TISESE-773311 format. One record per residue: residue in three letters; chain; x, y, z of N, C-alpha, C in turn. Coordinates in Angstrom, 2 decimals. Layout:
TISESE-773311
<rec><code>ALA</code><unit>A</unit><n_X>X</n_X><n_Y>Y</n_Y><n_Z>Z</n_Z><ca_X>X</ca_X><ca_Y>Y</ca_Y><ca_Z>Z</ca_Z><c_X>X</c_X><c_Y>Y</c_Y><c_Z>Z</c_Z></rec>
...
end
This chain:
TISESE-773311
<rec><code>UNK</code><unit>A</unit><n_X>-6.99</n_X><n_Y>-22.43</n_Y><n_Z>27.34</n_Z><ca_X>-6.67</ca_X><ca_Y>-23.72</ca_Y><ca_Z>26.78</ca_Z><c_X>-5.20</c_X><c_Y>-24.01</c_Y><c_Z>27.04</c_Z></rec>
<rec><code>UNK</code><unit>A</unit><n_X>-4.84</n_X><n_Y>-25.24</n_Y><n_Z>27.20</n_Z><ca_X>-3.46</ca_X><ca_Y>-25.58</ca_Y><ca_Z>27.50</ca_Z><c_X>-2.58</c_X><c_Y>-25.39</c_Y><c_Z>26.27</c_Z></rec>
<rec><code>UNK</code><unit>A</unit><n_X>-1.25</n_X><n_Y>-25.42</n_Y><n_Z>26.49</n_Z><ca_X>-0.32</ca_X><ca_Y>-25.27</ca_Y><ca_Z>25.38</ca_Z><c_X>-0.47</c_X><c_Y>-26.40</c_Y><c_Z>24.37</c_Z></rec>
<rec><code>UNK</code><unit>A</unit><n_X>-0.75</n_X><n_Y>-27.60</n_Y><n_Z>24.86</n_Z><ca_X>-0.93</ca_X><ca_Y>-28.74</ca_Y><ca_Z>23.99</ca_Z><c_X>-2.31</c_X><c_Y>-28.64</c_Y><c_Z>23.33</c_Z></rec>
<rec><code>UNK</code><unit>A</unit><n_X>-2.35</n_X><n_Y>-28.68</n_Y><n_Z>22.03</n_Z><ca_X>-3.60</ca_X><ca_Y>-28.59</ca_Y><ca_Z>21.30</ca_Z><c_X>-4.38</c_X><c_Y>-29.90</c_Y><c_Z>21.45</c_Z></rec>
<rec><code>UNK</code><unit>A</unit><n_X>-5.64</n_X><n_Y>-29.77</n_Y><n_Z>21.79</n_Z><ca_X>-6.50</ca_X><ca_Y>-30.94</ca_Y><ca_Z>21.85</ca_Z><c_X>-6.91</c_X><c_Y>-31.34</c_Y><c_Z>20.44</c_Z></rec>
<rec><code>UNK</code><unit>A</unit><n_X>-6.90</n_X><n_Y>-32.63</n_Y><n_Z>20.17</n_Z><ca_X>-7.36</ca_X><ca_Y>-33.11</ca_Y><ca_Z>18.88</ca_Z><c_X>-8.66</c_X><c_Y>-33.88</c_Y><c_Z>19.01</c_Z></rec>
<rec><code>UNK</code><unit>A</unit><n_X>-9.09</n_X><n_Y>-34.13</n_Y><n_Z>20.24</n_Z><ca_X>-10.34</ca_X><ca_Y>-34.84</ca_Y><ca_Z>20.46</ca_Z><c_X>-10.92</c_X><c_Y>-34.41</c_Y><c_Z>21.80</c_Z></rec>
<rec><code>UNK</code><unit>A</unit><n_X>-12.16</n_X><n_Y>-34.03</n_Y><n_Z>21.78</n_Z><ca_X>-12.88</ca_X><ca_Y>-33.68</ca_Y><ca_Z>23.00</ca_Z><c_X>-14.25</c_X><c_Y>-34.33</c_Y><c_Z>22.92</c_Z></rec>
<rec><code>UNK</code><unit>A</unit><n_X>-14.76</n_X><n_Y>-34.75</n_Y><n_Z>24.05</n_Z><ca_X>-16.08</ca_X><ca_Y>-35.36</ca_Y><ca_Z>24.09</ca_Z><c_X>-16.86</c_X><c_Y>-34.81</c_Y><c_Z>25.27</c_Z></rec>
<rec><code>UNK</code><unit>A</unit><n_X>-18.08</n_X><n_Y>-34.40</n_Y><n_Z>25.00</n_Z><ca_X>-18.93</ca_X><ca_Y>-33.81</ca_Y><ca_Z>26.03</ca_Z><c_X>-20.31</c_X><c_Y>-34.45</c_Y><c_Z>25.98</c_Z></rec>
<rec><code>UNK</code><unit>A</unit><n_X>-20.94</n_X><n_Y>-34.48</n_Y><n_Z>27.13</n_Z><ca_X>-22.35</ca_X><ca_Y>-34.82</ca_Y><ca_Z>27.22</ca_Z><c_X>-23.08</c_X><c_Y>-33.51</c_Y><c_Z>27.38</c_Z></rec>
<rec><code>UNK</code><unit>A</unit><n_X>-24.03</n_X><n_Y>-33.24</n_Y><n_Z>26.52</n_Z><ca_X>-24.77</ca_X><ca_Y>-31.98</ca_Y><ca_Z>26.51</ca_Z><c_X>-26.19</c_X><c_Y>-32.24</c_Y><c_Z>26.98</c_Z></rec>
<rec><code>UNK</code><unit>A</unit><n_X>-26.62</n_X><n_Y>-31.46</n_Y><n_Z>27.99</n_Z><ca_X>-27.99</ca_X><ca_Y>-31.54</ca_Y><ca_Z>28.48</ca_Z><c_X>-28.65</c_X><c_Y>-30.19</c_Y><c_Z>28.28</c_Z></rec>
<rec><code>UNK</code><unit>A</unit><n_X>-29.84</n_X><n_Y>-30.19</n_Y><n_Z>27.70</n_Z><ca_X>-30.63</ca_X><ca_Y>-28.98</ca_Y><ca_Z>27.49</ca_Z><c_X>-32.02</c_X><c_Y>-29.23</c_Y><c_Z>28.05</c_Z></rec>
<rec><code>UNK</code><unit>A</unit><n_X>-32.54</n_X><n_Y>-28.27</n_Y><n_Z>28.80</n_Z><ca_X>-33.90</ca_X><ca_Y>-28.41</ca_Y><ca_Z>29.32</ca_Z><c_X>-34.50</c_X><c_Y>-27.06</c_Y><c_Z>29.64</c_Z></rec>
<rec><code>UNK</code><unit>A</unit><n_X>-35.83</n_X><n_Y>-27.03</n_Y><n_Z>29.76</n_Z><ca_X>-36.55</ca_X><ca_Y>-25.84</ca_Y><ca_Z>30.19</ca_Z><c_X>-37.54</c_X><c_Y>-26.26</c_Y><c_Z>31.25</c_Z></rec>
<rec><code>UNK</code><unit>A</unit><n_X>-37.76</n_X><n_Y>-25.39</n_Y><n_Z>32.19</n_Z><ca_X>-38.73</ca_X><ca_Y>-25.67</ca_Y><ca_Z>33.25</ca_Z><c_X>-40.16</c_X><c_Y>-25.65</c_Y><c_Z>32.69</c_Z></rec>
<rec><code>UNK</code><unit>A</unit><n_X>-40.38</n_X><n_Y>-24.77</n_Y><n_Z>31.71</n_Z><ca_X>-41.67</ca_X><ca_Y>-24.71</ca_Y><ca_Z>31.01</ca_Z><c_X>-41.44</c_X><c_Y>-24.06</c_Y><c_Z>29.65</c_Z></rec>
<rec><code>UNK</code><unit>A</unit><n_X>-42.48</n_X><n_Y>-23.98</n_Y><n_Z>28.83</n_Z><ca_X>-42.33</ca_X><ca_Y>-23.46</ca_Y><ca_Z>27.48</ca_Z><c_X>-41.94</c_X><c_Y>-21.98</c_Y><c_Z>27.43</c_Z></rec>
<rec><code>UNK</code><unit>A</unit><n_X>-42.20</n_X><n_Y>-21.25</n_Y><n_Z>28.48</n_Z><ca_X>-41.86</ca_X><ca_Y>-19.82</ca_Y><ca_Z>28.53</ca_Z><c_X>-40.43</c_X><c_Y>-19.57</c_Y><c_Z>29.02</c_Z></rec>
<rec><code>UNK</code><unit>A</unit><n_X>-39.84</n_X><n_Y>-20.54</n_Y><n_Z>29.65</n_Z><ca_X>-38.51</ca_X><ca_Y>-20.38</ca_Y><ca_Z>30.25</ca_Z><c_X>-37.40</c_X><c_Y>-20.48</c_Y><c_Z>29.21</c_Z></rec>
<rec><code>UNK</code><unit>A</unit><n_X>-36.25</n_X><n_Y>-19.89</n_Y><n_Z>29.54</n_Z><ca_X>-35.06</ca_X><ca_Y>-20.01</ca_Y><ca_Z>28.70</ca_Z><c_X>-34.51</c_X><c_Y>-21.42</c_Y><c_Z>28.80</c_Z></rec>
<rec><code>UNK</code><unit>A</unit><n_X>-33.80</n_X><n_Y>-21.82</n_Y><n_Z>27.77</n_Z><ca_X>-33.13</ca_X><ca_Y>-23.11</ca_Y><ca_Z>27.81</ca_Z><c_X>-32.00</c_X><c_Y>-23.06</c_Y><c_Z>28.82</c_Z></rec>
<rec><code>UNK</code><unit>A</unit><n_X>-31.89</n_X><n_Y>-24.11</n_Y><n_Z>29.59</n_Z><ca_X>-30.76</ca_X><ca_Y>-24.26</ca_Y><ca_Z>30.51</ca_Z><c_X>-29.81</c_X><c_Y>-25.28</c_Y><c_Z>29.88</c_Z></rec>
<rec><code>UNK</code><unit>A</unit><n_X>-28.53</n_X><n_Y>-25.08</n_Y><n_Z>30.14</n_Z><ca_X>-27.51</ca_X><ca_Y>-25.90</ca_Y><ca_Z>29.48</ca_Z><c_X>-26.51</c_X><c_Y>-26.42</c_Y><c_Z>30.50</c_Z></rec>
<rec><code>UNK</code><unit>A</unit><n_X>-26.19</n_X><n_Y>-27.70</n_Y><n_Z>30.41</n_Z><ca_X>-25.14</ca_X><ca_Y>-28.30</ca_Y><ca_Z>31.21</ca_Z><c_X>-24.26</c_X><c_Y>-29.12</c_Y><c_Z>30.28</c_Z></rec>
<rec><code>UNK</code><unit>A</unit><n_X>-22.98</n_X><n_Y>-28.84</n_Y><n_Z>30.33</n_Z><ca_X>-22.01</ca_X><ca_Y>-29.54</ca_Y><ca_Z>29.50</ca_Z><c_X>-21.07</c_X><c_Y>-30.30</c_Y><c_Z>30.43</c_Z></rec>
<rec><code>UNK</code><unit>A</unit><n_X>-20.90</n_X><n_Y>-31.59</n_Y><n_Z>30.19</n_Z><ca_X>-20.03</ca_X><ca_Y>-32.41</ca_Y><ca_Z>31.03</ca_Z><c_X>-18.93</c_X><c_Y>-33.04</c_Y><c_Z>30.18</c_Z></rec>
<rec><code>UNK</code><unit>A</unit><n_X>-17.70</n_X><n_Y>-32.79</n_Y><n_Z>30.57</n_Z><ca_X>-16.55</ca_X><ca_Y>-33.40</ca_Y><ca_Z>29.91</ca_Z><c_X>-16.55</c_X><c_Y>-34.88</c_Y><c_Z>30.30</c_Z></rec>
<rec><code>UNK</code><unit>A</unit><n_X>-16.65</n_X><n_Y>-35.77</n_Y><n_Z>29.33</n_Z><ca_X>-16.77</ca_X><ca_Y>-37.19</ca_Y><ca_Z>29.68</ca_Z><c_X>-15.46</c_X><c_Y>-37.79</c_Y><c_Z>30.16</c_Z></rec>
<rec><code>UNK</code><unit>A</unit><n_X>-14.35</n_X><n_Y>-37.12</n_Y><n_Z>29.90</n_Z><ca_X>-13.05</ca_X><ca_Y>-37.63</ca_Y><ca_Z>30.35</ca_Z><c_X>-12.78</c_X><c_Y>-37.23</c_Y><c_Z>31.80</c_Z></rec>
<rec><code>UNK</code><unit>A</unit><n_X>-13.07</n_X><n_Y>-35.98</n_Y><n_Z>32.14</n_Z><ca_X>-12.74</ca_X><ca_Y>-35.47</ca_Y><ca_Z>33.48</ca_Z><c_X>-13.95</c_X><c_Y>-35.38</c_Y><c_Z>34.40</c_Z></rec>
<rec><code>UNK</code><unit>A</unit><n_X>-15.14</n_X><n_Y>-35.52</n_Y><n_Z>33.85</n_Z><ca_X>-16.42</ca_X><ca_Y>-35.38</ca_Y><ca_Z>34.58</ca_Z><c_X>-16.67</c_X><c_Y>-33.95</c_Y><c_Z>35.05</c_Z></rec>
<rec><code>UNK</code><unit>A</unit><n_X>-15.85</n_X><n_Y>-33.01</n_Y><n_Z>34.59</n_Z><ca_X>-16.07</ca_X><ca_Y>-31.60</ca_Y><ca_Z>34.94</ca_Z><c_X>-17.37</c_X><c_Y>-31.14</c_Y><c_Z>34.28</c_Z></rec>
<rec><code>UNK</code><unit>A</unit><n_X>-18.19</n_X><n_Y>-30.43</n_Y><n_Z>35.05</n_Z><ca_X>-19.45</ca_X><ca_Y>-29.91</ca_Y><ca_Z>34.55</ca_Z><c_X>-19.40</c_X><c_Y>-28.40</c_Y><c_Z>34.49</c_Z></rec>
<rec><code>UNK</code><unit>A</unit><n_X>-20.04</n_X><n_Y>-27.87</n_Y><n_Z>33.46</n_Z><ca_X>-20.08</ca_X><ca_Y>-26.42</ca_Y><ca_Z>33.28</ca_Z><c_X>-21.49</c_X><c_Y>-26.05</c_Y><c_Z>32.84</c_Z></rec>
<rec><code>UNK</code><unit>A</unit><n_X>-22.08</n_X><n_Y>-25.11</n_Y><n_Z>33.56</n_Z><ca_X>-23.41</ca_X><ca_Y>-24.66</ca_Y><ca_Z>33.22</ca_Z><c_X>-23.36</c_X><c_Y>-23.34</c_Y><c_Z>32.45</c_Z></rec>
<rec><code>UNK</code><unit>A</unit><n_X>-24.37</n_X><n_Y>-23.13</n_Y><n_Z>31.60</n_Z><ca_X>-24.47</ca_X><ca_Y>-21.91</ca_Y><ca_Z>30.80</ca_Z><c_X>-25.88</c_X><c_Y>-21.37</c_Y><c_Z>30.90</c_Z></rec>
<rec><code>UNK</code><unit>A</unit><n_X>-25.99</n_X><n_Y>-20.05</n_Y><n_Z>30.95</n_Z><ca_X>-27.29</ca_X><ca_Y>-19.42</ca_Y><ca_Z>31.09</ca_Z><c_X>-28.01</c_X><c_Y>-19.25</c_Y><c_Z>29.76</c_Z></rec>
<rec><code>UNK</code><unit>A</unit><n_X>-27.27</n_X><n_Y>-19.43</n_Y><n_Z>28.67</n_Z><ca_X>-27.91</ca_X><ca_Y>-19.36</ca_Y><ca_Z>27.35</ca_Z><c_X>-27.04</c_X><c_Y>-20.07</c_Y><c_Z>26.32</c_Z></rec>
<rec><code>UNK</code><unit>A</unit><n_X>-27.61</n_X><n_Y>-20.29</n_Y><n_Z>25.15</n_Z><ca_X>-26.90</ca_X><ca_Y>-21.04</ca_Y><ca_Z>24.11</ca_Z><c_X>-25.70</c_X><c_Y>-20.27</c_Y><c_Z>23.56</c_Z></rec>
<rec><code>UNK</code><unit>A</unit><n_X>-25.79</n_X><n_Y>-18.93</n_Y><n_Z>23.53</n_Z><ca_X>-24.68</ca_X><ca_Y>-18.13</ca_Y><ca_Z>23.03</ca_Z><c_X>-23.43</c_X><c_Y>-18.33</c_Y><c_Z>23.88</c_Z></rec>
<rec><code>UNK</code><unit>A</unit><n_X>-23.60</n_X><n_Y>-18.44</n_Y><n_Z>25.19</n_Z><ca_X>-22.45</ca_X><ca_Y>-18.66</ca_Y><ca_Z>26.08</ca_Z><c_X>-21.86</c_X><c_Y>-20.05</c_Y><c_Z>25.88</c_Z></rec>
<rec><code>UNK</code><unit>A</unit><n_X>-22.72</n_X><n_Y>-21.03</n_Y><n_Z>25.61</n_Z><ca_X>-22.24</ca_X><ca_Y>-22.37</ca_Y><ca_Z>25.30</ca_Z><c_X>-21.39</c_X><c_Y>-22.35</c_Y><c_Z>24.03</c_Z></rec>
<rec><code>UNK</code><unit>A</unit><n_X>-21.89</n_X><n_Y>-21.71</n_Y><n_Z>22.99</n_Z><ca_X>-21.17</ca_X><ca_Y>-21.64</ca_Y><ca_Z>21.72</ca_Z><c_X>-19.84</c_X><c_Y>-20.90</c_Y><c_Z>21.91</c_Z></rec>
<rec><code>UNK</code><unit>A</unit><n_X>-19.85</n_X><n_Y>-19.82</n_Y><n_Z>22.67</n_Z><ca_X>-18.60</ca_X><ca_Y>-19.07</ca_Y><ca_Z>22.92</ca_Z><c_X>-17.58</c_X><c_Y>-19.96</c_Y><c_Z>23.63</c_Z></rec>
<rec><code>UNK</code><unit>A</unit><n_X>-18.03</n_X><n_Y>-20.75</n_Y><n_Z>24.60</n_Z><ca_X>-17.14</ca_X><ca_Y>-21.67</ca_Y><ca_Z>25.31</ca_Z><c_X>-16.54</c_X><c_Y>-22.68</c_Y><c_Z>24.33</c_Z></rec>
<rec><code>UNK</code><unit>A</unit><n_X>-17.38</n_X><n_Y>-23.28</n_Y><n_Z>23.49</n_Z><ca_X>-16.88</ca_X><ca_Y>-24.28</ca_Y><ca_Z>22.53</ca_Z><c_X>-15.94</c_X><c_Y>-23.66</c_Y><c_Z>21.51</c_Z></rec>
<rec><code>UNK</code><unit>A</unit><n_X>-16.23</n_X><n_Y>-22.44</n_Y><n_Z>21.08</n_Z><ca_X>-15.32</ca_X><ca_Y>-21.75</ca_Y><ca_Z>20.17</ca_Z><c_X>-13.97</c_X><c_Y>-21.52</c_Y><c_Z>20.83</c_Z></rec>
<rec><code>UNK</code><unit>A</unit><n_X>-13.99</n_X><n_Y>-21.15</n_Y><n_Z>22.09</n_Z><ca_X>-12.75</ca_X><ca_Y>-20.94</ca_Y><ca_Z>22.83</ca_Z><c_X>-11.96</c_X><c_Y>-22.24</c_Y><c_Z>22.97</c_Z></rec>
<rec><code>UNK</code><unit>A</unit><n_X>-12.65</n_X><n_Y>-23.32</n_Y><n_Z>23.27</n_Z><ca_X>-11.99</ca_X><ca_Y>-24.61</ca_Y><ca_Z>23.44</ca_Z><c_X>-11.37</c_X><c_Y>-25.12</c_Y><c_Z>22.15</c_Z></rec>
<rec><code>UNK</code><unit>A</unit><n_X>-11.94</n_X><n_Y>-24.75</n_Y><n_Z>21.02</n_Z><ca_X>-11.45</ca_X><ca_Y>-25.25</ca_Y><ca_Z>19.73</ca_Z><c_X>-10.71</c_X><c_Y>-24.19</c_Y><c_Z>18.93</c_Z></rec>
<rec><code>UNK</code><unit>A</unit><n_X>-10.49</n_X><n_Y>-23.02</n_Y><n_Z>19.53</n_Z><ca_X>-9.81</ca_X><ca_Y>-21.91</ca_Y><ca_Z>18.85</ca_Z><c_X>-10.55</c_X><c_Y>-21.48</c_Y><c_Z>17.59</c_Z></rec>
<rec><code>UNK</code><unit>A</unit><n_X>-11.86</n_X><n_Y>-21.71</n_Y><n_Z>17.53</n_Z><ca_X>-12.66</ca_X><ca_Y>-21.38</ca_Y><ca_Z>16.35</ca_Z><c_X>-12.71</c_X><c_Y>-19.88</c_Y><c_Z>16.12</c_Z></rec>
<rec><code>UNK</code><unit>A</unit><n_X>-12.80</n_X><n_Y>-19.10</n_Y><n_Z>17.19</n_Z><ca_X>-12.87</ca_X><ca_Y>-17.64</ca_Y><ca_Z>17.02</ca_Z><c_X>-11.65</c_X><c_Y>-17.12</c_Y><c_Z>16.28</c_Z></rec>
<rec><code>UNK</code><unit>A</unit><n_X>-10.48</n_X><n_Y>-17.60</n_Y><n_Z>16.69</n_Z><ca_X>-9.24</ca_X><ca_Y>-17.14</ca_Y><ca_Z>16.06</ca_Z><c_X>-9.23</c_X><c_Y>-17.55</c_Y><c_Z>14.60</c_Z></rec>
<rec><code>UNK</code><unit>A</unit><n_X>-9.62</n_X><n_Y>-18.78</n_Y><n_Z>14.29</n_Z><ca_X>-9.63</ca_X><ca_Y>-19.25</ca_Y><ca_Z>12.92</ca_Z><c_X>-10.63</c_X><c_Y>-18.46</c_Y><c_Z>12.09</c_Z></rec>
<rec><code>UNK</code><unit>A</unit><n_X>-11.79</n_X><n_Y>-18.15</n_Y><n_Z>12.65</n_Z><ca_X>-12.79</ca_X><ca_Y>-17.37</ca_Y><ca_Z>11.93</ca_Z><c_X>-12.27</c_X><c_Y>-15.97</c_Y><c_Z>11.67</c_Z></rec>
<rec><code>UNK</code><unit>A</unit><n_X>-11.60</n_X><n_Y>-15.38</n_Y><n_Z>12.64</n_Z><ca_X>-11.03</ca_X><ca_Y>-14.05</ca_Y><ca_Z>12.45</ca_Z><c_X>-9.95</c_X><c_Y>-14.08</c_Y><c_Z>11.36</c_Z></rec>
<rec><code>UNK</code><unit>A</unit><n_X>-9.12</n_X><n_Y>-15.11</n_Y><n_Z>11.35</n_Z><ca_X>-8.07</ca_X><ca_Y>-15.22</ca_Y><ca_Z>10.35</ca_Z><c_X>-8.65</c_X><c_Y>-15.37</c_Y><c_Z>8.95</c_Z></rec>
<rec><code>UNK</code><unit>A</unit><n_X>-9.75</n_X><n_Y>-16.10</n_Y><n_Z>8.81</n_Z><ca_X>-10.32</ca_X><ca_Y>-16.33</ca_Y><ca_Z>7.49</ca_Z><c_X>-10.96</c_X><c_Y>-15.07</c_Y><c_Z>6.92</c_Z></rec>
<rec><code>UNK</code><unit>A</unit><n_X>-11.29</n_X><n_Y>-14.11</n_Y><n_Z>7.78</n_Z><ca_X>-11.89</ca_X><ca_Y>-12.86</ca_Y><ca_Z>7.32</ca_Z><c_X>-10.83</c_X><c_Y>-11.86</c_Y><c_Z>6.86</c_Z></rec>
<rec><code>UNK</code><unit>A</unit><n_X>-9.60</n_X><n_Y>-12.10</n_Y><n_Z>7.24</n_Z><ca_X>-8.53</ca_X><ca_Y>-11.18</ca_Y><ca_Z>6.89</ca_Z><c_X>-8.20</c_X><c_Y>-11.34</c_Y><c_Z>5.40</c_Z></rec>
<rec><code>UNK</code><unit>A</unit><n_X>-7.97</n_X><n_Y>-10.23</n_Y><n_Z>4.75</n_Z><ca_X>-7.59</ca_X><ca_Y>-10.28</ca_Y><ca_Z>3.34</ca_Z><c_X>-6.10</c_X><c_Y>-10.04</c_Y><c_Z>3.22</c_Z></rec>
<rec><code>UNK</code><unit>A</unit><n_X>-5.45</n_X><n_Y>-10.77</n_Y><n_Z>2.32</n_Z><ca_X>-4.00</ca_X><ca_Y>-10.58</ca_Y><ca_Z>2.17</ca_Z><c_X>-3.69</c_X><c_Y>-9.20</c_Y><c_Z>1.60</c_Z></rec>
<rec><code>UNK</code><unit>A</unit><n_X>-2.59</n_X><n_Y>-8.66</n_Y><n_Z>2.04</n_Z><ca_X>-2.16</ca_X><ca_Y>-7.36</ca_Y><ca_Z>1.52</ca_Z><c_X>-1.04</c_X><c_Y>-7.57</c_Y><c_Z>0.51</c_Z></rec>
<rec><code>UNK</code><unit>A</unit><n_X>-0.99</n_X><n_Y>-6.73</n_Y><n_Z>-0.48</n_Z><ca_X>0.04</ca_X><ca_Y>-6.87</ca_Y><ca_Z>-1.53</ca_Z><c_X>1.28</c_X><c_Y>-6.10</c_Y><c_Z>-1.17</c_Z></rec>
end
């Protein structure tokens, strides 16, 4: 992520399966830059979004307990 914190992001999310037995396929498109990113599963999509929003770091910080 860049040094400048993003305060707004917009994506077009596409989800599809070739058939009911197949895994979900994911395509995320940044509507500002038109950059497309594919993911092989939903967990990788969520990890990408957490990285883009620094959610992992915030979640880790919230689990920390203050020391006296």
